[in-house]
N, C-alpha and C positions, 0 to 999 in steps of 0.2 A: 271485602274479601280479606284484607289485611287489617289487623288491629293497630291503631295508631298508638305509638309509645308516648306516654306523658313524661316530659323531662322536668319534673318538679324538683325541688331542692332535695327531698329524700332520695330520689332516684340517682341524682348526681352524686350525692354523698356516698351512697352505697356502692356505686360504680367505682368512684375514686378509692374508697376504703378497700374494696376487694382487690383492685389493681395494685394498690400500695402493699397490701399484705402478701400478695402473690410475689411481687418483686422482692420484698424483704426476705421472704422465705427461700427464694431461689438464687439470689445474687449474693456473692460474698460482700462483706462490709467494705473491703478495699475498693471494689468497683463502685459501690454506691457513693463512697466518699469522693472518689475521683470524678464521678459524674456531677456531684454537688459542686466541687471546686471548678470544674470546667464550665458548668452552667453559670456560676457566679462570675467568672472571668468574662464569659461571653456576654452576659447581661450588662456588666460594667462597660465593656467595649461598645456595645450597642448604644448605651446612654451617652457615652463620650462622642461617638460618631454622630448621633442625632444633634447634640449640642453644637458640635463643630459645623455641621451642615447649616444649622440655623444662624450661627455666627457669620459664616462666609456669605450666606444669602443676604443677611442684613447689611453687611458691609458692601456687597456688590450693588444692592439697591440704593444705598446712601451715596455711593461714589458717583452714580449717574445723575444725581440731582444737583 
């Protein structure tokens, strides 16, 4: 009844490209820049949090031995 959508590389690229161009045409550059900065800060904080979690976990496991 429904046609299955193939998610090959061309479909993914066209979806991303269309979404990107739509956002770039409708959003002011200041907002795009702010989103980029906030995303970078959030990504760095996530990486630091992950490393901190593994550091604490490693030291708690070693202290019990």
